[in-house]
N, C-alpha and C positions, 0 to 999 in steps of 0.2 A: 503492499498498501503508498503508495509514492503522499502523503503528509508535505505542504510547503506555506509557506507564509511572502508578504507580496502586499506594499504598498496598496493602495487601492486606487490612484490615476494608473497606474500597470494592469488590470479586471480590467480599462475601456481599452488604453493599447497593446492590451496587447489579446483582444480577443480572440480578433480579426482573424488570427495567422494561426490564434492555436487549432480553432476552430477551423482551421482547413486543413491542418498540420496532418490534423485526430482523422477526416476521413484519405487526405491521403497518402497516410501510410500505415492505415486497414484496410485499404485497394475495398471501402463503403460507396458501392451502387448503389441501392433502391435506401431511401432517405425521407421518414419522416419529422420536416418542422410540423411544431406544436407553439398552439398561437403568433401566422406567423404576419398574421392578417393583409394589411395592406402595405404592408413593407418584407418584402419576403428575405430575407438575412442574405441565402447567399446568392447569385447572378446569373439571372439565363444563364447567362455564358460561358459561366462557372460549370456552372449543372451539365449543359447544350459539349461544354468542347472534353469530359470529364467523361460524359454520357452516365450522366445521372438517372436514377425513373424518383425524383424528387417534385412530393407531396406536403405540400401547407395542406393542415386541421388547425383552422377557428371555428367557436361558440359567434362568430357575428358572419353574416351572407354580406351583411351590409360591408365590411371589411373585407374580406375577401375579394368583392370583388368591385375596389382600388384597382386589384398586383395585376400585373401584367398577363394575359391571356397567358403565351405556351405556357408556365405552370400549370395545374393540372390544384385542382383547389378540392377540399373536399368542408362543408357544414357539421361539424361534428362537438359533441361535450363531451372532452377526455378519459369524464369522473363518471360516467355513464356508461352497464356493462355494452363490454365490445363485444358485437354480432357479426362480424367478419365483413362491418363495414372498410378495417385497417386491412391494407395487403401487409404479412413482416418485412422484418430494415429486420437491413442490420442495423442502420447508426437511427436515433431517433435523437433529440433535442428541445431545448425553450432554453429561448432566452430572458430576464426579466419576466414572466409565468407565473412563476412557482408558486411566487410569497401574500394573490393574488384564489390562488389555488385556497378553494372551503373543505372537501376533502381528500386531501397530501395520496391517504391509502389506495383509493378506486387510484385515484392519480400515473401512481406510481407504481401498478400492480397492473393494468389497461396497459404501459406501457411492454410493463415487463415481460408482457406477456404478448403482444407481438409485435418485437425482436427475434431476431433468429439466434440459436444457440449459440453465442460467442456473440451473441452485436453487444451495438456499446450507447447506454441513455448519458444525456450532456445535459445537463446545467447550469447557469448561468443564475445566480438570483443575488437580492440583499437578502442580511442575515440580525434576525435578534441575536449581540443587547448594543449596539452602535442608535447614539444620543437619536443623531433623525427620525431612525425606523421605531422605537420607543415612542418618541412622538406625535408617531405616520399614525403608529398601529393606537395607543391611549389615545385618540385628541379624536371628535368629535368631524366623519368627514368634511363638515362643513367649514371647519377653522382646520383644520389641518391641510386644508387645498387653498383655505388663505394664507397661512403659513409656505406653504410649499410655491406659491406664485412671487411674492419677500424674496428668498432667497435664489428662485431657477428664475432667471427668462425665458419664455419657446413654452408655456405648460402648456397656450394655447392651438390646436389644431384644428383650420377649416372652423375655426366657429367654435369647437362646441372643448365642452373640461376635457385634458385626456389624460386623469387621474382613474385612477380602479381602486377601488377596494382592495382594502389588502390585507389579509389577514396572518400572515409570515410561516405559519406551520409545518412544520420538518421546514424551515429552513433557521440553517445555526452551521456554524462553524463547527471543526471532526471532534465532538465534540462523541467517547463514549455512548453513550444513547444514542446520540447523531449517528455513529458507523452501524449500532446494532442494531436500530432501524429494519436498513433498506438492507444487510445482512442475514436477517431473520424473511424477506424478500425473494432471496437468493439468489443479491446480487454478490457479485466479489466487487472492491471497491480499487479503483486503478489509483487514482489523483484522485486530492485533496487541498486543494490550492488558495486557500484565502488569502484576504487581505486587508487590512486593518488604512483604516480614518477614512470624514468623510469633504473633503476637501473645497468638493467640488458644492457646496450648501453653505459653506464660511466663506466667496470672497467678497464679501457686501459687508463683513465683519471681522479685517483684520486683526485682532487683539482673541478668536474664538480661530481663527486661521491659522495662526500660529501657534494659540498651542496645540487646534488642530495635528500639526504639520511634528511638536514633538514629541510628543503623543505617542502618531506612527510612524516615526523611527525608533520608540522606545516597545513596544508593545511585537512591533520586527523582528528586532536585538532579542527581545519573551513572548513570545505569547503567551494569549491570551484566548483559549480557544476562542470562550462565552464570551470577551470582548470582537471581533469578527465583525466588516463591516461586508464584507460580499464573498460568497466558493466561487470555484465551477470545482461542480462534482461532473466523477465521467466515473460513471456504474458498469461495468461487463454483468452480463447473462451466460 
């Protein structure tokens, strides 16, 4: 099991390359992106160039309709029983989705069911108990959205709010209890890369930004899994 810790700036900066490297290294040809919606993470040019059978699954038909029609699309709630709608895949991934899932057990069980033996699941998600996500979890939705607009620009998309309710269930750093959950489902944990810090939330508040930088540096040297902010979790069936 590969457990590593990094500053949160790397979580965003190296995500695409980490994803692509997993796909190419493991020779994945049947891929499902959960929650891809209007903006699938893999460019259609990459999909066509590598001969990938790429399916985008999302609960919102409206969002899927906005995606390029060259993609394969399926409207589906992945937390509901899977009854043949999804093909067997050798790679399933999600990005900033797991924290919005009310029923994480069904979510991860269903992904396990559609994975081929030896297939990989890769999830990128924010984790408790980073302070911004604790506030987001505890505060009423209208107040947490107002605060988010204050600290981050660009939260409006198409005239609609782009923030969705977050539950953070099974969204933790590499705690023993967290690892045990996935092993119990039959997964082998390949990578658990966790990230400290929330620099992007404090850019408008210099004292907090400085404190966050200091805390990030300290925690990367002295990791505390309870205090991570984001995680890359790679599971193998």
